[in-house]
Phi, psi and omega in degrees: 000152176290154175262134178242143168257137184219154177244137183213159179242136178263183193296334180274358176099357184282144184265133177248140173233118190215171179241156174209145173268121184214166177292324183210174179289333177298321173299327181292315179303315182298312182297321178292323183287327176294333179270016178060037178245153181267123176286137178254307175202154181224114172234142181288149186302321182290336177284322175301309174311309180301317178302318179297309182300315185300314179300320183289318179299324180292324177285329183279333181287156185239144177268117180275156182307317174302326179283335175282325176299312173302317174303310180297317182291310182297320179292321184291317180302316186292317178300319174298328178288346176114356177288136173295161181306309183302313186290325176301305184295321184294325180293320181287327182301315184290333185275326189282147177255355176286111184305314186296314177300320175301317179300316183299315184292321177298312181293323178301301178306323174292321174298318177285328178298325178281002180095010182276138168300142181311316180300317170300319183287332180285334177299334181283358178224070178297335177284341176257328183238117178285164178305321174303314181299311184299313183297309179304312180297321174297316179295325178287331178293310180299322188271346185082014182226060174298319176304316177289329179292315182298324175295326176296309182298324181293317181298315180298315180296324183291309177305312184293322181291314176308314183297312183297326184294315182301316183289316181298327172293326181285330179276336191296316179302309176302324182294313180302307181301305182297323178296319180294319179304311183302309182302312176292326172303309178302312186296327175287327180291327185279317185251336179268312181306307180313322182291317176293329176295318180298316182298319180290334175291325181288324179281343177061038177267153173280131184266135174292161180307320178292330177290318182295325178289331175291312178299320178298321179291322179295316175299318180293316178304321181284324184273330189239030182299325181291324176298312180301313182300313179305315187288320175300310182296330179281328183288327179308302176290330174303313183291319175301313182294325181289324180293334180269350179280162186297312178298312191289328172298313181301311180299317184287309171319310179293324179293317184299323178288340183266339174303129174305132185079303182289330176292315176301323178298309172315310182298316179289326170299312176302320182291320181299310182297310180304313180299311189290319179292316176297315175311310180298316183296312183296321178296339182263358170101010179289136180301143187299322175296317175297322180297320175301310182301318176290325180294322178305324180283336179284326180281147186265327182289124185304320186293322180287327176299314174304315179298320182286329179293319176300313181296328175293318180290324175305308183291321175304322183281350185098358183274156180291141182290325178308322183302323177297311175297324178303316187292331185246053176292344173291340176247317175257130178301158188301325188297326180291319176296319179295314176300319181296317181299319174302317184294322178294314180298323185262345189080017185239050188293315179305315179296316184296311182299319173303320182291319181297309181304311175304320187290310183292323176298325174293319173302313178295322179302314182294323186292317176297324177288317183296319185292327177293319180292318184286316188304312184309295177306325185290327184284321180299323178295313179303312183293318172305319184284327177298310180292324172299316169302315177292318183302310184296318179294331183272327183272329180306317172306322174301311182297323179302319178291317180301317178296324177292322179291000000 
């Protein structure tokens, strides 16, 4: 017989939560009433398990950036069309198939229905709504232009997402090729080289230095594979831990900025992200001190965070923000400081920052395209050199034997 979970109130008013095996839920009702108790709820075990599974799926699912962008854009459009915030959220909640997003939208709708501002309801879901998102919405609520603020934040998120996607796309191809090269190289060292080594020993020829090096690497991989696996397994958590530590972040962030080509690209990406985020916040009416603080949280590189922290303190003292960017030309290109200075002088800071963001986004776009064009032949050359060295190292002993004959 199925098992039922039930909640009931006894004669003293105490709430009881128990389970009972019965033919059906009507039998459960009868037994509860026979005990002079009041039925509150009865649920079959399968229904309870289903609810738990649904809850687990909701927690495990993730709201992706494109869905966040669509949420901001659609909410802004519907509010502009005259729909109330609760009705607009309800419409999106019915349309979405993402369980996590659905639960968040239900929570937002409930919060707004109780009279809570949308920005305050969003604070309860920090994994979905960043500080930037919440600040923009709060500014829109205060200015009475929530639809406009949502449109701006959707555009800002979209530009930032596309910028990151282009950079990742440019780096993905070389990473895949290099990884395959390493795997193929290891397989050749483990399975192919030992066979050739035995042949060379049987021939008794003198081996050149390059051949001896390859044989040494092959022997080491075969004899110490357990040590190598242990080192790799130990290095993964150690590297992750180091990367998340304060010193590790500073080291890696500085290393990225020092790498040729990649370093300049990273500087332009951070310049574009800084300018667009500040422009979006300022155009929505956010106070400049708050805007700098929010932008600081958006950036990932600790050195850029420190520059913005310095800029925030400078503005609080009444000093121009442009002076900070000018002092840190090693991080921000000269163009950024000059444009910010013009914005301060003309009172058009938001427009100047938007121009800076557009300029560097176009620069990054072009450089990632150029990088993809350059990387492909460069990788072919590296592969050719690697294959050539291996072939020469393995074939030269054979030529030595032929010459002796």
